[in-house]
N, C-alpha and C positions, 0 to 999 in steps of 0.2 A: 396627541398621538398615542396610540396604544403601544405598550411596552411589555416585554417579558419582565417578570420580577427579578430584581437584582438580589444577590445573596453573598454571604460571607462564609468561607470554609476554613477549617484548620488545614485540611488536606483536600485538594481538588485534583481529580483524575480526568484527563482529556482522552477520550477514546473508550468505547464500550465493547471492544473485542475481548478475547481471552486474557491478554496482558492487563488491560484496563480493569476488567472485573476482578482478576486475582489481586491487583494492587488495591482496589477499593475495599474488597472484603478484608484484606489483611491490615489495612490502614486503620481499621476501627479497634485494633488491639488495646489501645489506651483510651478508648471511648471518646475519641476526638470527633468533631463534626466533619464528616467526610461526604463529599459529593462526587458524582460521576456524570459527565455529559458526553453526548454523542450526537452526530448529525443525522443518524438513522432513526426511524420511528421506534425501534426496540433495541435492547441490548443484544450483543452477539457478534457484531462486526460482520465483515464479509464472509469469513469462514464458517460462522455459525448462524448465518442469516436464516431466520425462520425455524431453526432447530430447537430453540428454547420451548417451542410448543409441544415437543415430544417428551412426555414425562419419563424421568429416569435417564435421559441422555446427559452427557457431560455438559452440554450447553445449558440445559434446564437446571442441572444441579448448581452450576455456578451462578446463574441468575437468581435462584432461590437463596443461595448463600449471601449474595450481595444484598438482597432485600431483607433477609432475616437479620443481617448485621446492622440494619438501620441506616444504610447508606442512602443519601438523598439522590435519587435518579432523575435526571432531566434529559430527555431525548428530544431530538429535533433542534438542537442548538449547535451552531458552528462558530468557532472562535475566529475572529477577524484580525485582532490587533491587541497589543499590550500598551495602553496609553501611558502607564507608569508601572514601576516595579510592584509586583503583587496584585495587579489589577488587569483583568482581561475583558475586552469588549467582545461580546458574542451576539449572534443574531438568530432569532427563532421565528416561528410562524406569526407571532404577535408583535414582532419588532425587536429592537436591541435591548441588551441588558449588560450590566457590569457584574463581574464575578471576582470577588476578592479572596485571596488565599494567603496562607502562611507558607505552606509547602505544596509543590505542584508535581504531579506525576504525568509525564507525557507518554501516552500509549497510542500514537497516531497511526500505527499499522503500516501496511505497505500497499503497493499497487502493481499492476501488471506492466511489464516493459513491452513496448511495441517497437518494431523495426519496419521501416517503409520498404515496400516493393511495388511493382507495377500493379495498380488496381486495389491497393490496400484501403482506399477510401470508399470503395463501392458499398452500397447498402448490403447488409447481411454478412459483411466481413467485420468481425468484432472480436474483442478480447475473450479468451476462454472463460475467465472468471465472470466477465460481463454477461456472456450468454447464459452461464449457469444462474446468475442472479435474476435474469429475465425469466428463465424457466421457473425458478422458484416463485416468481411473482405472477405466474400464470400463463406464460407464453407456451402454446402447444407445439410440440416438436415430434409427436408420434409419427413414425414413418418418414421423417425428414432425413435427408442425407447430410451428414455433418462431418467435414474434414477437420481434424484437430492437429495443429502443428505449432512448433515453437521449441520450448525447452523447459525442463524442470518437472518436479513431481506433481505440480498442480495439474498438468495435462492429463495424467492418469486418473486423478480424482475426479476431474471434470468429465472425462470420457465415461467413467463408470456411472456417474450420476446421470448423464444424458442418456446412456443406454438403458438405465432403469426406467427412464421416462419414455422409452419407445423409439429413440433415435437409431438410425442406421449409420454406422461409422465405417466408411470404406477404407480409411487408413488413419493411423496415429503416427505422426512424424516427430522425431526428436533430432535436433541439430547436433547433439553430442555424438561422439564416436562410439562404436561398439566396445572398444577397449575401456573407455571412460565409464560406460554403463556397467561393464562387467566388474570393474574395480568398485564402483558404487554398490553393486549388489553384494559383493563380498564384505563390504563395511557394515552392511545391515546385520550381520551375524553378531556384532557387538552391541546391537540395539534390538533386543528381543521384541519390544513393542512395535517398533517400526518395521521389523521383519514380518511380523504378523499382519500389519497393515498392507505391506507389499504383496504378500501371498494372497490376501483377501481381494485386493484390486486385480491381481493377475487372474484369479479365478473368475471375477466378474467380467473380465475382458477377453475371455476365451473366444476365439474366432475372429477377433478384431486384428487385422494386419498391423504389425508394428514395424517401423522403419527408422533405424538410426542413420546418421550421416545424411539427413534429409531435411528439407525446408521449403517453404513456398517461394516460388519465383515470380508468379503472376496470378492475379485474380481476374477472371474474365466475366463479361456479361454486359448487356445493354440495359441500363437503368438499375439493375441489381445483379447480384452474383449468380452465375450459372455454372461456372467450373473454375477449377484452380489447377495451375501447373506446378508440380512438385519436382524439385531436384532430388532424386533418390539415388544416393551413392554415385553421383555424377551423371546419371541419365534422367532425362526429362519425361515425366508421365503426367497425363491430364486426367483429372477426376471430376465428373459431374457432381454437383452438390447444391444444396439449398443454403447452407451456412458454412463459413470458414471460421472456426474458433481458434484464435491465434494469440500466443503470448510467450515471450522469451524470458522466463523466470520472473522474479519479483524485484521491486525496488523499494527501499525504505522511504516513507514519507517524512522528510526532514525539514520541510518548509517552516513549520511553526517553531520547532527547536532552533533553527537558524535565526529566525526573527527575534527570538528571545535571547539570542547571544550565545547559545550553546555551541561548543566547539564541534566542528564536523571533520572527521578523518575518514578518508577513503569512502566518501559518500554516505557515511554512517555517523550517528551521534556518539561521541566519545563519552564513556561512563567509567567510573571507578568500580571497585568490588561491590559497593553498596548500591550500584546503579545510579549514583549521583553524577550529574553532568558537571561541566566546568563552571556552571553558574550555581552559586550556593542556593540550597532549598529547592532546586529543580532536579527531579529524577526522570529517568527515561527507561522504558522497558518494551520488549517485543521487537517487531521488525525494524523500527527506526535505528536500533543499535546493531543491526545486522540480521539478514533473513536467515532464520534457523528452524522454523517450523512451530507447530502448536505447543509441544511440550516445553520447548525453550521459552516461548512467550509466557506461558503460565508460570514457569519457575522464576523468570526475571520479574514478572509482575508481582509475585509474592515477596520477593526480596525488596523491591522498590517500595511496596506498601508498608512492609514492616520497618524499613529504614526511615521512611517518611513519618511514621508514627513514633519513632524513637525506640522501637523494639529491636535493638541491634543484635542481641545475643541469638534470638530466633532467626534473624536474617542470615547470620554467619553460618548457621547449621545447614543452610541450603547451598552454600558455595560449591561444594564438591559435586552435587548433582547438576548444578548449572554448568560447571566447567566441563563435565563429560558431554553434556548436550551441545556445548559450544564447539567441541571437537567435531561433532557430526555436522554442525553448520559449516565448518571449514571444508569438510568433504563435499558438501553440497555446492559450495562456491567453486571448488576446483572442477567438479564433475560437469557442471553446466555453464562453465565459462564460454562466452560467445566466441565462435571461431572467426578468424579474419575474413574468410570468404563472404560473410554476410555484409561486409562493408561495400561489396560490389553489386548489391541487389538494386539500389535505386538507379533509374535513368536520369538524365538531366532534367526532364520535365516531371519527374516524380515529385508529388507534393510531400513536403517534410513538415511544415507547420500548417495544420489543417485549419486552425482558427483564422489565420491571416493570409492563407493561400500563397505560401512561400515555397517555391520548388527548390530542388537540389542545385540547379544551375545558379540560382541567385545567391545561395549560401556559399557555394564553392568559391565565389569571388572574394570572400572575407577570410580573416585569419583569427578571429576570436568571437566568442559569444556576444560580447558587448558591441563590437562593430556590426555584426550581423543584425543585432537587435535594433541598433540605431538606424541602419540603412534599409532594413527590410520589414521591420516590426515583428520578426520572428520571436515568439515567446511572449507577445504582448496581448494576446487574445484572452478569452474567458478562462482557458485552462492555465494561464500564467506559466507556460513552459513546462508543465508537468508531463506532457507527451513529447514535444519536440526538444526539450532540454536534454533528457537522457539520450535521445536519438542523435543529436549533434555531438554529445559527449563521446558516443561510440563511433560515429562516422568520421568526425574531424578532431577528436580528442580535445574538444573545448570543455571548459568547466564553467557552468553558470555561476556568476560571481556575486549575485545579490538577491536578497529577498526583501520585498517592501510590502508594507500594509496597504490595503487589506490582503490577507493571505488568500481569501476567496472573493469572488465577485459579491458585492454587497449593495444594499439599497442606500441611497444618499441619506435617508433619514437615520440609518444606523450610524453613519459616519458623523452626522450632525449631533448625535447623542454623546459624542466624546466630551468629557469634562474639559472646561477651559483651563489650560495650564497657567500657573502663576507666571507673571511677567519676569523676564530675566533682568539682571542688573543693567545690561546695555540698553534694553528696551525702556526701562524706567528712566535712565539717563537721557535717552533720545527724546522721550516724552517731555521731560523737563525743559530740554532745549527748545 
């Protein structure tokens, strides 16, 4: 059986986005053997997908910094399991491999939050970031009508990008109130860099209608999307469109940290001042510790990398900058908190778990995530609850209570590659009997 080569690292970084690259580059301060892995073909993560090809861009600069530092880069690998402390099982195009580490930095990023409404499973209804990724990969959208709806700053960045690619955007909908957005705008004056970004996006989106207090109620079409019904300040409006790009802010990817035993608080990985988790020698940076944007991810990644390499004095010098950025992250969280009206969007027949075809009516009969999982298979499909888990947490206030290996769907040969554990005392006793 063909296998990916197994390797040993002093510091191993999981995730090739901004936080991961910053951690990997800084972890080489003491000339330790540092590696970074990511399941994408190239470094950059979702936010910098394809941007590293642009010379002089922040993405290209960080990629160059990682490679110039001598970091071992392995893309196309996805971590499935930790068979024993200090050892990770990963899977790549050529099969499984084992990655051994002394210190680990988790920079697993975040993902879009989806909320169900009538027709949300129609073809051409997709995540805002997902549509952006498809366009970056070559999907033509020139002259296509794209409604963008949901919550959070990502919507504006996606809208600006899609417009540059020739898309026609009939409306950009934000579920937060005008008052919340006004307070958020005022907070930008304490963040000159973010204020400049906001002004630039506003300039790019001149002429695009913006609606606060608005969200999608229904996606319509036969076979694929043809129109979307928007609740706009309490009134329903229908917009013909080719795509609906929808996302309700971001969620931290905490599945791997949870599997490794890291403490999770308020749906985020708990870390101390040095970005160390509750598990010794495991650090975490970026969106898993709380969604806070690019600058915070880079700062946390640098602190985590320096701490993992033992360069504590340099790490501590970055605390003040990081803490200021965390204040902005708290403003983000308050501004784009989901409003309770969104819980009333699904009908009884609205699909909640797309993998296992479980509708709202079936789930409403249960009182916990575990019960719903046992009786309906909700969360047991290929996405392993990454979509429906947060949905049920919002709709029913359930909390998904377990993460089991493999973290992602895996080939049987990868699981068969796990090292055979040493027999326990009870197993030896039983064998003797």
